[in-house]
N, C-alpha and C positions, 0 to 999 in steps of 0.2 A: 630506690629498692628500701623496704624496710631496715631499721637497725638490728643488732643484735639482742639488744636490751628490747625493744619492743616486741621481737620474735618471743624471747623466753617471758614476757608480759602477757601476750596471748594464751602463749601454752599454759601458765600457770592459769590464766582465768577458766580455760578451758576444760582443763585437767582437774583442778583442786575443788572440793567442796568444803567448807571447814578450814580449820588452821592448823597449823604444826605446834606441837607443844615441845620444849625443851625440859627436862626434868634434872637439876645439875645444880651443882655448886657455883657461888659468886665467887668471879674472879676479880677484883678492882683491877688489876693489871689491862683486864678485858683481852688478854692474849688466848684465853680459854674460857671455859664455863657458860651462865647463860647468855652474857653481853654478847661473846664471841658467838654463838650459835644463831640469836636475833639475828648479827651482823651479815651471817653467813645465810641464814632465810631472807632476810632482805635482798642480799644480793640474788637471788634466785626468785625474787616478786612472789615470796610465799610469804603469807600473813602468818606472824610469830607469837605466840603467849609463853609465859614460864612459870615455873614453881622451884623454888630455893631450896636445896638440898642442905644446904651448910655454907656458913657465913667462914670468909679466908682472908688470914693478914697474906698475902702475897707479891711478888714482881714476878718480871720476868728471868729474875735470877734463882728462885726459890719460894718454897710455902715455910712461913713464920708457926701460922697458928691458923687451928681449924674451929670452930665451934659451931656443931650440928646444928640441924633444925629440929625441934621435936615432932615426932611421929605423929602426933595428932594434929598440930598446924599445917604439917605439910599435906594430911588427908584432908583436912578444911580446905586447903587451897587449889586440891586436884577437883576436890565435890565442884567446887564453886566456879571452877574452869568450865566444867564439864557441864552443867546447869546452864552457862551463858551462850552457848551454842557448839554446834559439832568440831571435834577434834578429828582432823583427816591422818594424822601420822604423829609417831612420838621418837623423840630423841631422847636417851639415858645416857646422862654420864657419871659424875661423882655422884655415891651416895652414902657416902661416909660411916653410916652406922649398921648394924643387920636390922635394926628396927625399922627403919631406912627402907632398907630393901624389902623387907615384909610388906610396907606400906603402898609401896609401886607397883607390887606384885599382886596387891589384893586389889588397886585397882583398875590394873590391865585385866584382870580376871571378869571384874564386871563392866568395863567401860564401853562395850561393843564395838571397838577398835579393831578393825582389821590388824592380824599379826603381820601378814605382809609389811606394813607401814609402820613398824616397831624397830626400829634400832637401837639395840645397846651398846654404848663404849664401856667396857668394864675397867673403870678407872680403879686403879689399886695402890699406884706408887705415883707420883708426881715426877716430872723430867729430873727434879732433882735430888728425888730418893726418898721424902718425905711419904710417910703412911698415909693413904686418903680410904682405905677399907680395912676394917678387920679382919684376922684371920674367919671368926664366926660370920662376918660380914660376906664376906667370898664366899662358905658354905653355902647359905641360902642365898645368895645370887644363882650358883650353880643349880642349886635345886626347887627355887620359886621362880625366879626369874627367866633363865633358860629355856624353861617349857611354854612360855608364854611370850617372848618377843619374836620375831621373825628374822632377824638378823644379829649376829652382835661381830664386833670389829676389833679383836683381841690385838696388841703387839706381840713380838716373841715371848716376853717376859710376862705378859699376862695371860697369853695364852697355855705357858707353862704354870702358871701359878692357878689358873683355873682346875686344871688338869692334876696340879699337886705333885708335879714331877719337875724336872731341871730343863734346862732351856735349852732345846731344840736347835740343830743347826738348820739350813735351808732343806738339807733333805730328808729333815724329818718333819717338814710343815705339812704335808701332806695326810700324814697320818696323825698329826695333832687334829686337823680339822677336821677328818674324818670324825674321829672319837668325842670333840666340841660336838658335833652334829648330832651323834648319838644322843649326847646329854640331853641334848633339846627334844626327843624325839622328833616326831614327823613336824616339818616345816620351818627347819631352821637352817636359813644361810651363814655359812662362815668366812669371813675377809680378815686372814692372818695379814696385817701391814709390815711391811719389811724395812720400816726405817732404822731397825738395827741389823741390816744385811748390807751386806756390799757384792754388789749394787742393789739399792734399797726396793727389791720386787716385791709386789704384794701379789699374795695369793687366794683364790675364790674356790669355795665348793660351794655348790647351789643344792636347792633342795633335792632335784631331780638326781645329782650325784655329776654333774658337770664339774670338772674342776680346770683351772686356766689360772697361770702366772700372768700378771701385768708388769711389765717392764718397767723400771725407774732409773733414775739419775741422780748423783748427790748434786744438791743445790745450796750454794753456800748464803748464807743470810745470817742474819743478827742474831737472831734466835730462833729455834724450832719449835718453842714453848706452844702447844696446842694442836700441833699437826696434828694429831689422830681425831682431836675433836673436831678441828674443822673438816676433815674426810668424812667422819661418820653423818655431820651434820648436813653436809652436801650431798652424801648417799641418801639420805631421808629426800632430799628435795627434787633429788632426778628420780627417786619411787613415787613420789607426790605425781612430778608431772608425767608419769606414764612410762619411764623406761623398763623393758626387763632386768633380770640381775646383773648380764654383761655389762650392758649398755652404762647401767647405775653407778657399775664400780667405775669403770673407764671414765665416766663424766666427772665422777666425783675426783677421781685422781687427778684428770686434767684441769681440773676447777683448783686445786690446790697449788699446783705445778704453776699455774698462770697468777695466781697470789703470790707465791714465793720469789718468783723470775720477775714479776710486772709492778709490785709495791714494795718490795723489801720488807712485808709485814711481817709479821712473828710468827704468824700461820706458816 
């Protein structure tokens, strides 16, 4: 019998033409950001490349300083990677500035990458509370990025921030997901992650209007820093491996749970 690792590898080789690109910040603790994304890609046997949006001084305990990358340098990096070979899908994380948001949106509009394989994790604040995207950046993200990505994966605070309103409880999540989907026009799937709920259930609204809750359970771990980052990266991998929306969300959630339970990782 073939091992699970070999099965995933075979799936990756048969389903993916090109590489997965992460556009995100650099976290020196590797709990989140590009180094964590690349590890998730590798765990799914997906080849990854990266473009850094910001350098940070941080650990699992919090963010001390952010140094954004200039928009021109990021654009050169993205163009260089695009010229080097096909990009199958994109995960977008921390963008840091409004300028960077605009650069990423412009790149996606001209890159020819299927919208269904672009996942946006709208990082606005760190788990420790540090601001990771300005108010102007959030406005540009809503106006320019939501219409060109196929997935957005906010937690409760981020969903409220994108909509410019207070955080909703569980009962308000389906309505918020609907309005977020409307902001993206046709073609935007929304996953509101439930890490701030009890129990931590996730909610999916698909492009077709299907709605589904994914039950969760609270897992004790040394740190949950980077959980949302890991989920969105795993979601992209599942999409690249050929999963439909429901299967991709379920698979990504299950992968994060296995990491938390099995390895005590900061994911």
